[in-house]
N, C-alpha and C positions, 0 to 999 in steps of 0.2 A: 621372845624375851625383850622387854621395854629398854629402849634405849634413855638415859636418864638427861633431860632438860638441858643440864650444863655440857652435854657430849659435844665436842667440837662441831661434828657433822650436823648435830641438829641447829647451832648457832648457826652454823654457815649456812644453813637449808632458808633460816630467817632472814639472815642478811639479805640473801638472793629476793626473797619474797618481798621484805620492803625496800628494796633497791627504787628508785625513781623511775617513770618511764622513759624520761630522756636520757638514761645512763647511755642508751645504745645510739643515741641521736647522731644521724636520722634513720629512723626504719621503714621509711616510704615517702613518695615524691614530695618536693617542697615548690610550693606556689610564692611566687614574685608577683604581687598585684603594682601594675601601672594604672595610675590613676587619670590615664588620658587615653585617646584612640589609638589603635594599632598606625605605625606607619611614622608617628612623630617623633622627635628625638630620645625623650625618655623611654620608649618603647624600643628603638632601636639600640640603644646602648644598653638596655636591659637583655634585648636578644644576642648580642654581640658578647655578652659573656656567659649567657644560661648555661652552654652544653659543659664550657669546661669548670665551669662552676660545680655544675652536676658531678661532673669525674671527680672532681677533687671532695665532693662530698661523698660521695659513693651512692647517690639517690638523683634520679632525674630532677632537674629544677623547670617547673614550668612556668612561663610567662602568660599570666592572665590580663586583659585590659578592662578596668573597670572606670570607665570614664564620667563625668558628669560636674556640674558646678565648680568649674575651675579647679580640679584635683578633689573637691570635696568628698564627693563619694568614694572611692577607692581609699584615700586615706583614713576616713573613719570607719570602714570595712574592716582595717586593719586593725585601728586602735580596739575596736570592739573584738577582734578575733581572739581564740583562744592562746595564751601566752606559750606555747609550746615549741617553737621555731619553726613550723611547718606553715604559715601563712606570714610573708615579708613584704614590706612596700618600698617600692623604687622611689623615695622621698626627694623632694627637690626645694628648691629656691620657693617655689610657690606655698609651702607648709608656712615659711615664714609671714606671709603675706594675709593667712587665711584670718586670722584671730580679730584683723582690722575690719574685716569685710562681712564676717558674720559673728556677729557681736554675740548673739542668744544660742551658741554652740553649748551642748552640754558635753563636751570633750573636749581637751586641749591639743590642738594640732602642734605643739609643740614639747609639751610635756609626756604626752601619753605614748612614749616609745622609748625603747632602748636602740640608742643606735649604733650600729654595726661598725660600719666603716663607709668612707666616701669613696666614690668611684670615678668621678670624671667631671669634667668642667668645659663648657663651651661657651664661646661669647655670643651675646646676643646682637641681633643686627635690625637695621630698618631698612625694606627691600620695597622694591615698586615693580609691577609689571612691565615688561620689558618694551611694551608698545606705546607706553608713557613718554612725556618729554622731558620727565626727570632725569637727569643723568647725575646731579649731585644732591646731596643735602642742601644747600644753597638753593638749588631751583625748585625743590620741594617747598620749601619754608617760604619762598617767593610766591609761589602759586596759590598756598593757603592765605598768605597774608591779603592778596590781592582779591580772594573772596571767601573772608572767613567762614569758615564752617562748612564750606561746600566740598571737602575733602572728606573721605572715610577711611578708617583704617581697622583690619581684622586685626585678631588675637585670638588665642586661646582659652578664652575665657575671661570673665570680671577677676581682676585680681592674679592673674598669672603673671609671671614675668616678661611674656610678650604684649600684655596690657599695660603694664606700669612701664617698659623703656618709651613706647609712644605717647604716654600722659607725661613723661618727663621730657620728652623733646617740645610736646605744647607747653608745659611747663617753663622751661628754660628759653624756649626761642619766641615764645609768645604766639604760637600757633593755636588753632582750635578746631584741629580735625577731630570728627566724632567717633566714637568706638563702636566697634561690631563685633561682640563677643562671638565666639564660636564653640562648638565641644570638643575643643583640642586644636594643635595646629595643622595638623593635616589636611582636613577640610579647610581652614583659613586659606593654606597654601594654594588648594585646589581652585578656589574659587579668585585667587589674586593672578594665577596663571590664566585662569579663562576669562579676564577682566572684569568680574562682578564689583572686584575692589579694586583701587587704586595703588593702595598701601596696605603692608602691614609689618607688624615687628615680630619676631620669631629668635630663635637661637640659629646659630653657625650651621650646625647640621641637618637642620630641617629646610633648608634654604639653598646651599651649596650644590647638591646635584642639578637643582633647576637654573640657577646662576651659570654651570657650565654648560648646560644645554642650550643656554639662550632665552631661557623663557622670562628669567624676573633678572632684574639688575639690584644687587645689594650697594646701598648709598654710604654706609656707616656700621662699624663693629665697635661692640664696648670692649674694654682691656687697657691695660696701661701701654701694651704694645700689640702690634698686628699679629693675627694668628699666623702661625707657619702655614697651613691650609689655605689660606687666604691674604696671601701678601700685598694683594695689590687693592685689598680695600684698606681705607683709612679708618681710624678710630675716631670716635666723636671728641676726643681729646685734641686729636689732631685739628681738627674743624672748629676749635675754639669752644667746645661745649664740654667743661670738665664736668667731673662727677658721674661720669657714666662709665664705671668701670666694671660692674659687678656682671659676671658671667653666670650661667646657668648649672647650678651644681647638683650632682644628683650621689644619693647614698642608699644602701640598705638599711632599714630599721625593722623593728621587730614589735609586737606589742609590750606595753611597759608590765613587768612582772615576769617576761620570760628568764629564765636560768641563767645564772652568769655562764656556765658550762657549756650550757646551748650555745650562748654570745661568741664565745670563746670559740667554739668549733667552725661556726660560721664565718667569722673574722679570719680564722688561720686559713680555711678554704678561700675565700675572697682574697686575702693577700698571695696566694698561690698562684690564683688564677689571674690576676692584675700583672703579676711579674712573668707572665708569658709573652714571648716575642707575638705572637699569634692574635693574642687579646688586644695588646698595645696596639698593633699594627690594624685591627678591626675599628678600634676607638679614633685612630689617626684621620682614618680615610673618611670618618663621621666630623670630623674637624674638633675632635673632644682632647682634652687634656688629662692623663690620668692623675690622680689625686691620692694623697696618703692615705691607707687605710684604716689607721687605728681610729679607735672609738673615742679617744680624746681630741684628735685632731677635728672629728664631725662634730663634737658637743661644742669646740670653740667657734667651728665654721657658722653653726647656728646660732650660736650666742651674738657672734660679732655682725652676722647681717639684721639681726633682730634689731640691736642700735643704731646700726646705720640707718636703715629704711624705716625706721618707726618715725620720725617726723616726716619723712615724705609721704608716708602712708596718709599720716593725722593730715598735711597739708593739702591732700586730694580728697580728703572727705569720701574714700570711696563707700560703697553701698552694695552690699550681696543681695540673694532673695532668702 
Protein backbone atom coordinates (compact mmCIF):
# COMPACT_ATOMS: atom_id res chain seq x y z
CA UNK A 1 0.00 0.00 0.00
CA UNK A 2 1.33 3.43 -0.93
CA UNK A 3 1.19 5.98 1.87
CA UNK A 4 0.01 9.40 0.65
CA UNK A 5 2.60 12.17 0.72
CA UNK A 6 0.30 14.11 3.04
CA UNK A 7 0.13 11.32 5.64
CA UNK A 8 1.37 12.49 9.09
CA UNK A 9 4.03 9.77 9.23
CA UNK A 10 5.49 10.91 5.90
CA UNK A 11 5.47 14.55 6.97
CA UNK A 12 7.13 13.72 10.29
CA UNK A 13 9.83 11.69 8.54
CA UNK A 14 10.50 14.58 6.20
CA UNK A 15 10.83 16.97 9.10
CA UNK A 16 13.36 14.68 10.80
CA UNK A 17 15.38 14.45 7.59
CA UNK A 18 15.39 18.22 7.17
CA UNK A 19 16.33 18.93 10.77
CA UNK A 20 19.62 20.79 10.99
CA UNK A 21 22.70 18.91 12.15
CA UNK A 22 23.08 21.20 15.15
CA UNK A 23 19.67 20.15 16.57
CA UNK A 24 21.37 17.60 18.81
CA UNK A 25 24.38 19.79 19.61
CA UNK A 26 26.79 18.63 20.83
CA UNK A 27 27.13 15.06 19.64
CA UNK A 28 30.94 14.97 19.73
CA UNK A 29 33.77 16.68 21.67
CA UNK A 30 34.11 20.46 21.56
CA UNK A 31 37.50 22.13 21.09
CA UNK A 32 38.47 25.30 22.92
CA UNK A 33 41.42 26.95 21.19
CA UNK A 34 43.80 28.85 23.48
CA UNK A 35 45.89 31.19 21.29
CA UNK A 36 48.80 31.10 23.75
CA UNK A 37 51.20 28.37 24.94
CA UNK A 38 50.33 25.95 27.71
CA UNK A 39 50.98 27.22 31.22
CA UNK A 40 49.88 30.82 30.71
CA UNK A 41 46.85 32.27 32.45
CA UNK A 42 44.53 31.98 29.45
CA UNK A 43 45.44 28.31 29.26
CA UNK A 44 45.01 27.80 33.01
CA UNK A 45 41.61 29.49 33.04
CA UNK A 46 40.43 27.41 30.08
CA UNK A 47 41.51 24.21 31.79
CA UNK A 48 39.98 25.31 35.10
CA UNK A 49 36.50 25.11 33.61
CA UNK A 50 36.89 22.57 30.78
CA UNK A 51 35.90 19.43 32.72
CA UNK A 52 32.79 20.95 34.29
CA UNK A 53 31.82 22.67 31.03
CA UNK A 54 32.08 19.33 29.27
CA UNK A 55 29.89 17.70 31.91
CA UNK A 56 27.30 20.42 31.46
CA UNK A 57 27.35 20.03 27.67
CA UNK A 58 27.33 16.24 27.83
CA UNK A 59 30.47 15.98 25.68
CA UNK A 60 34.18 16.39 26.50
CA UNK A 61 35.66 19.87 26.12
CA UNK A 62 39.23 19.61 24.86
CA UNK A 63 41.62 22.53 25.34
CA UNK A 64 44.06 22.94 22.45
CA UNK A 65 46.94 25.42 22.42
CA UNK A 66 47.61 27.23 19.14
CA UNK A 67 50.09 30.01 20.01
CA UNK A 68 51.75 32.49 17.70
CA UNK A 69 51.88 36.17 16.67
CA UNK A 70 50.45 37.52 19.90
CA UNK A 71 47.31 35.30 19.71
CA UNK A 72 46.79 35.93 15.98
CA UNK A 73 47.35 32.30 14.90
CA UNK A 74 44.81 30.69 17.21
CA UNK A 75 42.30 33.52 16.84
CA UNK A 76 42.34 33.28 13.05
CA UNK A 77 42.02 29.49 13.18
CA UNK A 78 38.72 29.85 15.03
CA UNK A 79 37.48 32.73 12.87
CA UNK A 80 37.91 30.51 9.79
CA UNK A 81 36.55 27.32 11.39
CA UNK A 82 33.17 25.81 10.53
CA UNK A 83 30.45 27.78 12.36
CA UNK A 84 29.00 24.73 14.07
CA UNK A 85 29.97 25.26 17.71
CA UNK A 86 32.62 22.55 17.81
CA UNK A 87 35.59 24.94 17.58
CA UNK A 88 35.58 27.78 20.12
CA UNK A 89 38.09 30.45 21.09
CA UNK A 90 39.16 31.48 24.56
CA UNK A 91 39.24 35.08 23.44
CA UNK A 92 40.87 37.87 25.40
CA UNK A 93 41.82 41.50 25.52
CA UNK A 94 44.51 40.90 22.89
CA UNK A 95 41.77 40.61 20.24
CA UNK A 96 41.05 44.30 20.83
CA UNK A 97 44.64 45.15 19.93
CA UNK A 98 45.20 42.95 16.88
CA UNK A 99 43.58 45.26 14.26
CA UNK A 100 46.01 48.07 15.14
CA UNK A 101 49.06 45.87 14.84
CA UNK A 102 48.29 43.63 11.85
CA UNK A 103 46.75 46.13 9.45
CA UNK A 104 46.58 43.80 6.43
CA UNK A 105 44.40 41.11 7.97
CA UNK A 106 41.79 39.48 5.72
CA UNK A 107 39.51 38.84 8.68
CA UNK A 108 38.33 40.98 11.60
CA UNK A 109 39.56 40.02 15.09
CA UNK A 110 36.60 41.89 16.59
CA UNK A 111 33.71 41.27 14.21
CA UNK A 112 34.27 37.72 12.95
CA UNK A 113 33.01 36.00 16.10
CA UNK A 114 29.82 35.25 17.94
CA UNK A 115 30.50 36.23 21.55
CA UNK A 116 29.15 33.52 23.85
CA UNK A 117 30.02 34.70 27.35
CA UNK A 118 32.72 36.22 29.50
CA UNK A 119 34.57 33.99 31.93
CA UNK A 120 37.05 35.87 34.11
CA UNK A 121 39.14 38.96 34.61
CA UNK A 122 42.70 39.10 35.97
CA UNK A 123 44.75 42.15 36.95
CA UNK A 124 47.83 42.91 34.88
CA UNK A 125 51.10 43.39 36.78
CA UNK A 126 54.68 44.53 36.35
CA UNK A 127 57.19 42.15 37.92
CA UNK A 128 60.95 41.80 38.32
CA UNK A 129 63.35 38.98 39.08
CA UNK A 130 63.62 38.63 42.87
CA UNK A 131 67.41 38.98 42.69
CA UNK A 132 67.23 42.47 41.21
CA UNK A 133 67.51 45.49 43.55
CA UNK A 134 64.14 46.86 42.45
CA UNK A 135 61.69 46.65 45.35
CA UNK A 136 59.26 49.31 44.20
CA UNK A 137 58.06 50.75 40.91
CA UNK A 138 59.93 53.94 41.81
CA UNK A 139 63.16 51.93 42.07
CA UNK A 140 62.65 50.50 38.60
CA UNK A 141 61.83 53.88 37.08
CA UNK A 142 64.88 55.48 38.69
CA UNK A 143 67.17 52.73 37.37
CA UNK A 144 65.89 53.14 33.81
CA UNK A 145 66.17 56.92 33.92
CA UNK A 146 69.76 56.60 35.10
CA UNK A 147 70.58 54.45 32.04
CA UNK A 148 67.83 54.97 29.45
CA UNK A 149 67.16 51.87 27.37
CA UNK A 150 69.46 49.61 29.39
CA UNK A 151 66.57 47.60 30.86
CA UNK A 152 64.48 45.21 28.79
CA UNK A 153 61.07 43.75 29.52
CA UNK A 154 59.51 40.53 28.32
CA UNK A 155 55.92 40.01 27.19
CA UNK A 156 53.65 37.38 25.68
CA UNK A 157 54.16 38.99 22.28
CA UNK A 158 53.65 42.18 20.33
CA UNK A 159 50.37 43.95 21.15
CA UNK A 160 49.39 41.50 23.86
CA UNK A 161 48.13 43.02 27.13
CA UNK A 162 51.42 42.20 28.84
CA UNK A 163 53.30 44.18 26.17
CA UNK A 164 50.99 47.17 26.31
CA UNK A 165 51.03 47.47 30.09
CA UNK A 166 54.80 47.91 30.03
CA UNK A 167 54.56 50.28 27.08
CA UNK A 168 52.05 52.29 29.09
CA UNK A 169 54.57 52.47 31.94
CA UNK A 170 57.16 53.75 29.45
CA UNK A 171 54.68 56.29 28.13
CA UNK A 172 53.46 57.56 31.48
CA UNK A 173 56.72 57.42 33.45
CA UNK A 174 59.10 58.54 30.71
CA UNK A 175 61.10 55.32 30.82
CA UNK A 176 62.68 53.64 27.80
CA UNK A 177 62.60 49.93 28.67
CA UNK A 178 63.15 47.81 25.55
CA UNK A 179 60.56 45.25 24.48
CA UNK A 180 61.46 41.56 24.08
CA UNK A 181 58.42 39.69 22.72
CA UNK A 182 58.00 35.99 23.54
CA UNK A 183 55.60 33.38 22.20
CA UNK A 184 53.41 33.52 25.26
CA UNK A 185 53.64 34.52 28.89
CA UNK A 186 54.94 31.19 30.17
CA UNK A 187 58.31 31.28 28.35
CA UNK A 188 58.77 34.93 29.33
CA UNK A 189 58.13 34.07 32.99
CA UNK A 190 60.69 31.28 32.75
CA UNK A 191 63.32 33.71 31.47
CA UNK A 192 62.37 36.23 34.15
CA UNK A 193 62.92 33.66 36.89
CA UNK A 194 66.18 32.54 35.30
CA UNK A 195 67.46 36.12 35.26
CA UNK A 196 67.68 36.37 31.47
CA UNK A 197 65.38 39.39 31.56
CA UNK A 198 64.98 41.73 34.55
CA UNK A 199 61.37 42.85 34.00
CA UNK A 200 58.13 41.65 32.49
CA UNK A 201 54.48 42.61 32.46
CA UNK A 202 52.01 39.78 32.83
CA UNK A 203 48.66 39.00 34.39
CA UNK A 204 48.41 38.22 38.06
CA UNK A 205 47.51 34.56 37.61
CA UNK A 206 50.64 33.91 35.58
CA UNK A 207 52.97 35.48 38.15
CA UNK A 208 51.36 34.95 41.55
CA UNK A 209 52.68 31.40 42.17
CA UNK A 210 56.25 32.52 41.46
CA UNK A 211 55.92 35.54 43.73
CA UNK A 212 54.67 33.24 46.49
CA UNK A 213 57.68 30.99 45.86
CA UNK A 214 60.03 33.96 46.23
CA UNK A 215 61.30 33.82 42.64
CA UNK A 216 59.88 37.10 41.39
CA UNK A 217 58.68 40.37 42.89
CA UNK A 218 55.46 42.09 41.74
CA UNK A 219 55.74 45.88 41.92
CA UNK A 220 52.25 47.02 40.89
CA UNK A 221 48.92 45.75 39.60
CA UNK A 222 46.14 47.20 37.47
CA UNK A 223 42.64 47.72 38.80
CA UNK A 224 40.63 50.27 40.71
CA UNK A 225 41.39 48.36 43.90
CA UNK A 226 43.82 45.66 45.00
CA UNK A 227 43.05 42.08 44.09
CA UNK A 228 41.92 39.87 46.97
CA UNK A 229 44.49 37.34 45.74
CA UNK A 230 47.33 39.88 46.14
CA UNK A 231 46.25 42.42 48.77
CA UNK A 232 49.83 43.51 49.51
CA UNK A 233 50.53 44.66 45.95
CA UNK A 234 49.67 48.34 45.29
CA UNK A 235 47.73 49.40 42.23
CA UNK A 236 49.30 51.66 39.63
CA UNK A 237 46.78 54.29 40.66
CA UNK A 238 48.01 54.20 44.25
CA UNK A 239 51.51 54.84 42.94
CA UNK A 240 50.41 57.94 41.07
CA UNK A 241 49.96 56.34 37.67
CA UNK A 242 46.31 56.82 36.74
CA UNK A 243 44.72 55.20 33.70
CA UNK A 244 46.09 51.68 34.10
CA UNK A 245 42.98 49.95 35.36
CA UNK A 246 42.12 47.49 32.58
CA UNK A 247 42.60 43.85 33.48
CA UNK A 248 42.94 40.81 31.26
CA UNK A 249 39.48 39.48 30.50
CA UNK A 250 38.75 36.13 28.88
CA UNK A 251 35.62 34.71 27.31
CA UNK A 252 34.34 32.06 24.93
CA UNK A 253 33.67 33.00 21.31
CA UNK A 254 32.58 31.04 18.24
CA UNK A 255 33.01 31.67 14.49
CA UNK A 256 30.63 34.21 12.97
CA UNK A 257 27.50 32.52 11.68
CA UNK A 258 27.27 29.87 14.40
CA UNK A 259 23.52 29.19 14.88
CA UNK A 260 21.80 31.07 17.67
CA UNK A 261 20.53 27.89 19.32
CA UNK A 262 24.08 26.52 19.48
CA UNK A 263 25.36 29.76 21.02
CA UNK A 264 22.52 29.64 23.54
CA UNK A 265 23.28 26.01 24.42
CA UNK A 266 26.95 26.79 25.10
CA UNK A 267 26.08 29.94 27.03
CA UNK A 268 23.70 28.02 29.28
CA UNK A 269 26.36 25.37 29.94
CA UNK A 270 28.94 28.09 30.64
CA UNK A 271 26.61 29.87 33.09
CA UNK A 272 26.00 26.63 34.98
CA UNK A 273 29.72 25.90 35.08
CA UNK A 274 30.62 29.38 36.31
CA UNK A 275 28.03 29.11 39.09
CA UNK A 276 29.70 26.03 40.57
CA UNK A 277 31.64 26.74 43.80
CA UNK A 278 34.43 24.45 42.60
CA UNK A 279 34.91 26.42 39.38
CA UNK A 280 34.88 29.76 41.18
CA UNK A 281 37.39 28.43 43.72
CA UNK A 282 39.77 27.31 40.95
CA UNK A 283 39.54 30.73 39.33
CA UNK A 284 40.16 32.48 42.66
CA UNK A 285 43.36 30.48 43.13
CA UNK A 286 44.52 31.89 39.77
CA UNK A 287 43.79 35.43 40.95
CA UNK A 288 40.81 35.63 38.58
CA UNK A 289 37.44 37.26 39.20
CA UNK A 290 34.41 35.61 37.53
CA UNK A 291 32.53 37.86 35.09
CA UNK A 292 28.90 37.98 33.84
CA UNK A 293 28.38 35.25 31.28
CA UNK A 294 25.78 36.95 29.07
CA UNK A 295 26.61 37.48 25.41
CA UNK A 296 25.42 41.09 25.72
CA UNK A 297 27.93 41.80 28.50
CA UNK A 298 30.69 40.31 26.34
CA UNK A 299 29.79 42.49 23.34
CA UNK A 300 29.74 45.56 25.58
CA UNK A 301 33.12 44.74 27.12
CA UNK A 302 34.72 44.42 23.69
CA UNK A 303 33.21 47.71 22.52
CA UNK A 304 34.19 49.56 25.70
CA UNK A 305 37.79 48.33 25.63
CA UNK A 306 38.11 49.14 21.96
CA UNK A 307 37.12 52.75 22.63
CA UNK A 308 39.40 52.99 25.67
CA UNK A 309 42.53 51.55 24.04
CA UNK A 310 42.28 52.98 20.51
CA UNK A 311 43.97 56.33 21.28
CA UNK A 312 46.69 54.56 23.26
CA UNK A 313 47.40 52.16 20.41
CA UNK A 314 47.59 54.99 17.89
CA UNK A 315 49.96 56.91 20.15
CA UNK A 316 52.26 53.90 20.52
CA UNK A 317 52.26 53.27 16.74
CA UNK A 318 52.71 49.53 17.16
CA UNK A 319 53.83 47.44 14.22
CA UNK A 320 53.17 43.75 13.81
CA UNK A 321 54.59 41.21 11.42
